[in-house]
C-alpha positions in Angstrom: 0.0 0.0 0.0 1.3 3.4 -0.9 2.1 5.9 1.8 0.2 9.2 1.8 3.4 11.2 1.2 3.9 9.3 -2.1 0.4 10.2 -3.4 -0.6 13.6 -4.7 -1.9 15.9 -2.0 -5.0 16.7 -4.0 -6.0 13.0 -4.1 -5.2 12.6 -0.4 -7.4 15.6 0.4 -10.3 14.0 -1.6 -9.9 10.6 0.1 -9.8 12.1 3.6 -12.4 14.8 3.1 -15.4 14.9 5.5 -18.8 14.7 4.0 -19.6 18.2 2.7 -22.2 20.1 0.8 -20.5 19.5 -2.5 -20.9 15.7 -2.0 -24.7 16.1 -1.8 -24.8 18.5 -4.7 -22.9 15.9 -6.8 -25.3 13.2 -5.7 -28.4 15.2 -6.7 -26.9 16.5 -10.0 -25.8 13.0 -11.1 -28.8 11.3 -9.5 -31.3 13.3 -11.4 -29.9 11.9 -14.6 -30.6 8.5 -13.3 -34.1 9.5 -12.2 -34.7 10.6 -15.8 -33.0 7.4 -17.1 -35.3 5.1 -15.1 -38.4 7.1 -15.8 -37.8 7.1 -19.5 -36.8 3.4 -19.7 -39.5 2.0 -17.6 -42.5 4.2 -18.4 -42.8 2.7 -21.8 -43.8 -0.6 -20.2 -46.8 1.2 -18.7 -48.2 2.4 -21.9 -47.6 -0.5 -24.4 -51.0 -2.0 -23.7 -52.5 1.4 -24.5 -50.5 1.7 -27.7 -51.9 -1.7 -28.8 -55.5 -0.5 -28.1 -55.1 2.8 -29.9 -53.3 1.6 -33.0 -54.0 -2.1 -33.4 -57.6 -2.8 -32.3 -60.0 -4.6 -34.6 -63.4 -3.8 -33.1 -64.8 -7.0 -34.5 -62.4 -9.0 -32.4 -63.6 -10.3 -28.9 -60.4 -8.9 -27.3 -58.8 -5.4 -27.6 -55.7 -4.9 -29.8 -52.2 -5.5 -28.7 -48.9 -4.6 -30.3 -47.7 -7.3 -32.7 -44.7 -9.3 -31.4 -42.1 -7.6 -33.5 -43.5 -4.1 -32.7 -43.8 -4.9 -29.0 -40.2 -6.1 -28.9 -38.9 -3.0 -30.8 -40.8 -0.5 -28.6 -39.7 -2.2 -25.4 -36.1 -3.0 -26.5 -35.0 -0.2 -28.9 -34.0 2.2 -26.0 -32.0 -0.6 -24.5 -30.1 -1.1 -27.7 -29.4 2.7 -27.8 -28.3 2.6 -24.2 -25.8 -0.2 -24.9 -24.3 1.8 -27.7 -24.2 5.0 -25.6 -22.5 3.2 -22.7 -19.6 2.1 -24.9 -19.3 5.4 -26.9 -19.6 7.9 -24.0 -17.6 5.6 -21.7 -14.7 5.8 -24.1 -15.2 9.5 -24.8 -15.2 10.2 -21.0 -11.7 8.9 -20.8 -10.6 10.8 -24.0 -12.1 14.2 -23.5 -12.9 14.3 -19.8 -15.9 13.4 -17.7 -17.4 17.0 -17.5 -16.9 17.7 -21.2 -19.2 14.9 -22.2 -21.6 15.1 -19.3 -23.7 17.9 -20.8 -24.0 16.2 -24.2 -25.8 13.1 -22.7 -28.3 15.3 -20.9 -29.2 17.4 -23.9 -29.8 14.3 -26.0 -32.1 12.9 -23.3 -34.1 16.1 -23.2 -34.5 16.4 -26.9 -35.4 12.8 -27.5 -37.8 12.6 -24.5 -39.9 15.4 -26.0 -39.5 14.0 -29.6 -40.8 10.5 -28.4 -44.0 12.1 -27.3 -44.4 13.9 -30.6 -44.0 10.7 -32.7 -46.0 11.4 -35.9 -47.6 9.6 -38.8 -50.9 8.7 -40.3 -50.5 5.0 -39.9 -49.7 2.7 -36.9 -46.4 1.7 -38.6 -45.2 5.3 -39.1 -46.1 6.3 -35.5 -44.2 3.2 -34.1 -41.3 3.8 -36.4 -40.8 7.4 -35.3 -41.3 6.4 -31.7 -38.6 3.7 -32.0 -36.2 6.1 -33.7 -36.4 8.7 -31.0 -36.3 6.1 -28.2 -33.1 4.7 -29.7 -31.4 8.1 -29.4 -32.9 8.7 -26.0 -31.3 5.4 -24.9 -28.0 6.5 -26.5 -28.0 9.6 -24.2 -29.1 7.5 -21.2 -26.2 5.1 -21.9 -23.7 7.9 -21.5 -25.0 8.7 -18.1 -24.0 5.3 -16.6 -20.2 5.5 -16.9 -20.0 9.3 -16.5 -22.2 9.6 -13.4 -20.5 6.6 -11.7 -17.0 7.8 -12.5 -17.6 11.4 -11.5 -19.2 10.4 -8.2 -16.4 7.9 -7.4 -13.7 10.4 -8.2 -15.3 13.1 -6.0 -16.1 10.9 -3.0 -14.0 10.2 0.0 -12.8 6.6 0.9 -15.1 6.2 3.9 -18.5 6.8 2.2 -17.7 6.4 -1.5 -19.9 3.3 -1.9 -22.9 5.0 -0.3 -22.5 8.1 -2.6 -22.2 6.1 -5.8 -25.1 3.9 -4.7 -27.2 7.0 -3.8 -26.8 8.2 -7.4 -28.0 4.9 -8.7 -30.8 4.7 -6.1 -32.4 7.7 -7.8 -33.5 5.0 -10.4 -36.0 3.8 -7.8 -37.6 7.2 -7.5 -37.6 7.4 -11.3 -39.5 4.1 -11.6 -41.9 5.2 -8.9 -42.4 8.6 -10.5 -43.2 6.8 -13.8 -46.0 4.9 -12.0 -47.4 7.9 -10.2 -47.4 10.1 -13.3 -49.2 7.4 -15.2 -51.7 6.9 -12.4 -52.4 10.6 -12.3 -52.8 11.0 -16.1 -55.0 7.9 -16.5 -57.2 8.9 -13.5 -57.6 12.5 -14.8 -58.4 11.4 -18.4 -60.8 8.7 -17.1 -62.7 11.3 -15.1 -62.8 13.7 -17.9 -63.6 11.2 -20.7 -65.5 8.2 -19.2 -65.7 5.1 -21.4 -67.3 1.6 -21.2 -65.4 -1.7 -21.1 -64.3 -3.2 -24.4 -66.8 -6.1 -24.1 -69.7 -3.6 -23.8 -68.7 -1.3 -26.6 -65.5 -2.0 -28.4 -65.3 1.2 -30.4 -66.1 3.5 -27.5 -63.8 1.8 -24.9 -60.8 3.7 -26.3 -61.5 7.4 -26.3 -59.7 9.6 -28.9 -58.1 11.6 -26.1 -56.2 8.5 -24.9 -53.7 9.2 -27.6 -52.6 12.3 -25.6 -52.0 10.2 -22.4 -49.0 8.2 -23.5 -47.4 11.2 -25.3 -47.6 13.4 -22.2 -46.2 10.6 -20.0 -43.2 10.2 -22.3 -42.5 13.9 -22.7 -42.6 14.6 -18.9 -39.3 12.6 -18.8 -37.5 15.7 -20.0 -38.4 17.8 -17.0 -35.8 16.6 -14.4 -33.1 16.6 -17.0 -33.8 20.2 -18.0 -33.7 21.2 -14.3 -30.2 19.8 -13.7 -28.5 20.9 -16.9 -27.2 24.2 -15.5 -25.7 22.5 -12.4 -24.0 19.9 -14.5 -22.3 22.5 -16.5 -21.0 24.2 -13.3 -19.3 21.1 -11.9 -15.5 21.2 -12.3 -13.7 18.3 -13.9 -12.7 15.6 -11.4 -9.2 16.0 -9.9 -8.3 12.4 -10.8 -9.0 13.0 -14.5 -7.2 16.4 -14.5 -4.2 15.1 -12.7 -3.7 11.4 -13.6 -5.1 11.5 -17.2 -4.7 15.1 -18.4 -1.6 15.5 -16.2 -2.4 19.1 -15.2 -1.4 19.4 -11.6 -2.1 23.1 -11.3 -5.7 22.9 -12.6 -6.5 19.8 -10.4 -5.2 21.6 -7.3 -7.0 24.8 -8.2 -10.4 23.1 -8.9 -10.3 21.0 -5.7 -9.1 23.9 -3.5 -12.3 25.7 -4.5 -14.5 22.7 -3.9 -12.9 21.6 -0.6 -12.2 25.2 0.5 -8.6 24.3 1.5 -5.1 25.2 0.3 -3.7 22.4 -1.9 -0.1 22.3 -3.0 0.6 22.1 -6.8 2.9 19.1 -7.2 3.8 19.1 -10.9 7.1 17.2 -10.5 5.6 14.5 -8.3 2.7 14.1 -10.8 5.2 13.8 -13.7 7.1 11.2 -11.7 4.1 9.0 -10.7 2.4 9.1 -14.1 5.5 8.3 -16.2 5.2 5.1 -18.2 1.6 4.3 -17.2 -0.2 4.9 -20.5 -1.0 1.3 -21.2 -4.2 0.7 -23.1 -7.3 -1.5 -22.7 -6.0 -4.2 -25.0 -2.5 -4.4 -23.6 -1.1 -7.5 -21.9 -0.5 -5.3 -18.8 -4.1 -4.5 -18.5 -5.2 -8.1 -19.1 -2.8 -9.3 -16.4 -3.8 -6.8 -13.7 -7.5 -6.1 -14.6 -8.7 -8.7 -17.1 -10.4 -11.0 -14.5 -12.0 -8.0 -12.8 -13.5 -6.7 -16.1 -14.8 -10.2 -16.8 -16.3 -10.3 -13.3 -18.0 -6.9 -13.5 -19.3 -7.5 -17.0 -20.6 -11.0 -16.4 -22.4 -10.3 -13.2 -24.0 -7.1 -14.6 -25.1 -9.2 -17.6 -26.7 -11.9 -15.5 -28.5 -9.6 -13.1 -30.0 -7.5 -15.9 -31.4 -10.6 -17.7 -33.5 -11.2 -14.7 -34.1 -7.6 -13.6 -35.3 -6.2 -16.9 -37.4 -9.3 -17.6 -39.2 -8.6 -14.3 -39.6 -4.9 -14.8 -40.7 -4.7 -18.4 -43.1 -7.5 -18.1 -44.7 -7.1 -14.7 -48.0 -6.4 -16.4 -48.0 -9.8 -18.2 -47.2 -11.6 -14.9 -49.9 -9.7 -13.0 -52.4 -10.6 -15.8 -51.5 -14.3 -15.7 -52.2 -14.5 -11.9 -55.4 -12.5 -12.4 -54.3 -9.6 -10.3 -55.1 -7.4 -13.3 -58.5 -8.4 -14.9 -58.9 -9.5 -18.5 -58.4 -6.6 -21.0 -61.8 -7.0 -22.5 -63.5 -6.3 -19.1 -61.9 -2.8 -19.0 -61.7 0.4 -20.9 -58.3 1.5 -22.3 -57.6 4.1 -19.6 -58.8 1.8 -16.8 -56.3 -0.8 -18.0 -53.5 1.7 -17.9 -54.6 2.8 -14.4 -54.6 -0.8 -13.1 -51.2 -1.7 -14.6 -49.6 1.5 -13.2 -51.1 0.9 -9.8 -49.7 -2.6 -9.6 -46.2 -1.4 -10.8 -46.2 1.5 -8.4 -47.0 -0.7 -5.4 -44.1 -3.0 -6.4 -41.8 0.0 -6.7 -42.9 1.5 -3.4 -42.7 -1.8 -1.4 -39.8 -3.6 -3.0 -37.8 -1.5 -5.5 -37.2 1.8 -3.6 -36.4 0.2 -0.2 -33.9 -2.2 -1.7 -31.9 0.7 -3.3 -31.7 2.6 0.0 -30.8 -0.5 2.1 -27.7 -0.7 -0.2 -26.9 3.0 0.3 -27.0 2.7 4.1 -25.2 -0.6 4.4 -22.7 -0.8 1.4 -19.9 0.8 3.4 -20.7 -1.3 6.4 -21.2 -4.8 4.9 -19.2 -4.2 1.7 -20.0 -4.6 -2.0 -19.0 -8.3 -2.2 -21.3 -9.5 0.6 -24.3 -7.4 -0.6 -23.9 -8.7 -4.1 -23.7 -12.4 -3.0 -26.7 -11.9 -0.6 -28.7 -10.2 -3.4 -28.1 -13.0 -6.0 -28.9 -15.6 -3.3 -32.1 -13.9 -2.3 -33.2 -13.4 -6.0 -32.5 -17.1 -6.7 -34.5 -18.2 -3.6 -37.6 -16.1 -4.3 -37.6 -16.9 -8.0 -37.7 -20.5 -7.1 -40.4 -19.7 -4.5 -42.5 -18.3 -7.3 -41.7 -21.0 -9.9 -42.0 -24.3 -8.0 -45.6 -23.8 -6.7 -46.6 -21.6 -9.7 -50.0 -23.2 -10.2 -50.8 -22.4 -6.5 -50.2 -18.7 -7.1 -52.7 -18.6 -10.0 -55.6 -19.8 -7.8 -58.1 -17.3 -6.4 -57.0 -15.8 -3.1 -53.3 -16.4 -3.5 -52.4 -13.3 -5.5 -51.4 -11.1 -2.6 -48.8 -13.7 -1.4 -47.5 -14.0 -5.0 -47.1 -10.2 -5.2 -45.3 -10.2 -1.8 -42.8 -12.8 -3.0 -42.4 -11.0 -6.3 -41.7 -7.8 -4.5 -38.9 -9.5 -2.5 -37.2 -10.5 -5.8 -37.0 -6.7 -6.6 -35.9 -5.9 -3.1 -32.9 -8.3 -3.3 -32.1 -7.1 -6.8 -31.7 -3.6 -5.5 -30.3 -4.5 -2.1 -27.8 -6.6 -4.1 -26.4 -6.8 -7.6 -28.5 -4.3 -9.5 -26.8 -1.6 -7.3 -23.4 -3.1 -6.6 -22.7 -3.9 -10.3 -23.0 -0.2 -10.9 -20.7 0.7 -8.0 -17.8 -1.7 -8.3 -16.6 -0.9 -11.9 -16.3 2.8 -10.9 -13.8 1.9 -8.2 -11.4 -0.9 -9.4 -10.0 0.3 -12.7 -7.2 2.9 -13.4 -8.3 6.5 -13.9 -7.3 6.6 -17.6 -9.6 3.6 -18.3 -12.2 3.9 -15.5 -15.0 5.4 -17.6 -14.3 3.0 -20.5 -14.3 -0.1 -18.3 -17.5 1.0 -16.5 -19.1 1.5 -19.9 -18.1 -2.0 -21.1 -19.5 -3.5 -17.9 -22.7 -1.5 -18.2 -23.0 -2.4 -21.9 -22.7 -6.1 -20.9 -25.6 -5.5 -18.5 -27.7 -3.9 -21.2 -27.0 -6.9 -23.5 -28.5 -9.0 -20.7 -31.4 -6.5 -20.5 -32.0 -6.9 -24.2 -32.0 -10.7 -23.9 -34.4 -10.3 -21.0 -36.7 -7.9 -22.8 -36.8 -9.7 -26.1 -36.5 -13.3 -24.8 -39.0 -13.1 -22.0 -41.6 -11.7 -24.4 -41.5 -14.9 -26.4 -40.4 -17.4 -23.7 -43.3 -16.5 -21.3 -46.0 -17.4 -23.8 -48.0 -20.5 -22.7 -47.0 -23.9 -24.0 -50.7 -24.5 -24.9 -51.4 -23.1 -28.4 -55.0 -22.2 -27.4 -53.8 -19.7 -24.9 -50.9 -18.0 -26.8 -51.3 -14.3 -27.5 -52.1 -13.2 -31.1 -49.0 -13.3 -33.3 -46.8 -15.3 -31.0 -45.7 -18.9 -31.0 -46.0 -21.2 -27.9 -43.2 -20.6 -25.4 -42.0 -22.3 -22.3 -44.5 -20.5 -20.1 -44.1 -18.1 -17.2 -43.2 -20.9 -14.7 -40.3 -22.2 -16.8 -39.2 -18.7 -17.6 -38.9 -18.1 -13.9 -36.7 -21.2 -13.5 -34.4 -19.8 -16.3 -34.1 -16.5 -14.4 -33.4 -18.3 -11.2 -30.5 -20.1 -12.9 -29.1 -16.8 -14.2 -29.1 -15.5 -10.6 -27.4 -18.6 -9.3 -24.7 -18.2 -12.0 -24.3 -14.6 -11.0 -23.7 -15.7 -7.4 -20.9 -18.0 -8.5 -19.3 -15.4 -10.8 -19.3 -12.9 -7.9 -17.6 -15.4 -5.6 -14.8 -16.1 -8.1 -14.1 -12.7 -9.9 -15.4 -9.6 -8.0 -13.1 -7.9 -5.5 -14.0 -6.0 -2.3 -13.3 -2.3 -2.5 -14.7 -1.1 0.8 -12.5 1.4 2.6 -9.8 1.5 0.0 -8.7 4.5 -2.2 -9.3 4.3 -5.9 -5.6 4.1 -6.5 -5.2 1.2 -4.1 -8.0 -0.7 -5.9 -6.7 0.0 -9.4 -3.1 -0.8 -8.5 -2.0 2.7 -9.2 -1.0 3.2 -5.6 1.4 0.3 -5.7 2.8 1.6 -9.0 3.4 5.0 -7.4 5.2 3.4 -4.5 7.4 1.3 -6.8 8.2 4.4 -8.9 9.0 6.4 -5.8 11.4 3.8 -4.4 13.0 3.3 -7.8 12.3 -0.4 -7.9 11.0 -0.5 -11.5 7.8 -0.1 -13.4 4.4 -1.7 -12.6 5.1 -4.6 -15.0 7.6 -6.0 -12.5 5.2 -5.9 -9.5 4.3 -9.3 -8.1 0.6 -10.3 -8.7 -0.3 -10.2 -5.0 0.5 -6.5 -4.8 -2.2 -5.7 -7.4 -5.6 -5.6 -5.9 
């Protein structure tokens, strides 16, 4: 471990800083991006049934219209594809141009595309869905950039003692975003129901979807721009992180000046020491040196994020299908279009309130006490157990009177996702890689997660279809059924537990330089014992 006198004073000052107002400002500014991210990504699942009714209903059919399989997959999954691309691109750009330089671009993209999504135009269902998917792809692209940048900025601003809680608090704003999506949809559907009452589909098919319902989904999607607009000014005022300015841009004077203002203390400019400790450390992502010191860690962070997102996004995007299958939401034909939106959003809001939001904040309060490794193991184990608890006696849960118990168990799977790997997979990649590759590696890990989310979103849509052809939704082929799909998700969680055990390090209470191996490199350089390539493997964390 490097001694403090061998590290830059500006980095020591950040590591040792007491919790101050700027920490909370950074959490709110970065966290509102995640609030917007979650709202935008998850609110679409609340209105897909409504889109099916508005654009694909045949009034001669006994049941209201639903989105065709390919359209449903595109509407639900296209933003995730954009997010994956954005994570890779902006993660790389954040290491090339600086965290702050890129931070405003992602927010502007999110604002423009949130508004444009609600303004999707066309005279035919195909053209409306095509423009919606186009704008949601670019919305996802902006959202993707927020993952590596927000995590990296928060980790590089935070102190050693509470760094995990601060990064987790940024991510925990997702919970409030999901909750806000449910509450806004509840409010909009209630208001429009009161203003424009309509009969159930089975009573009057044509009148069950009022023309004004077309405004509901558009307003819900456009409101996603509001929190992003409110935080743009504050993002632009944040200084570049000292770790990027010093260790990557190699500007000791600027790093000291920026952090002196933030911490309100005098910080010595150590240009010679900076030159000494950064000399010969510009190895790249594809170098043998990176593979030796960080290859297993990158595999661990990417694989565990991939596995948790297969399960997490399957659950989140298709809650409405699960609730319908256990009869917690009535058959679509017994409701009007807006009543169906109201009931879906009510169910999803209850799950968010009781399982999703508490899980995030358990992580925030306990991550620097228990540690990332133990929370991630506990979360994967809890998700596996509760998924099996849903899947094994699945027929029992579909019987009248058992729905409440099912929803409670289902809520616990969300709780352990968020008091577990959904939060920790975001935190760990921001702590264990070198400053010059931190944003890139976080982006790669996050993109692996989104690849899992895409598999969850597209795969579950088809896999959860009943095995009996008579009960398959229009346009789909028979699948493996919800019960077997839950078994598959449980297996993903169990594999995530094993990958965590083998490949994910604990970073609680250590500086970013200790975790990335840069501290050992500095010590070796200072003592004149050679470059980092000659370090023994057990000195690299």
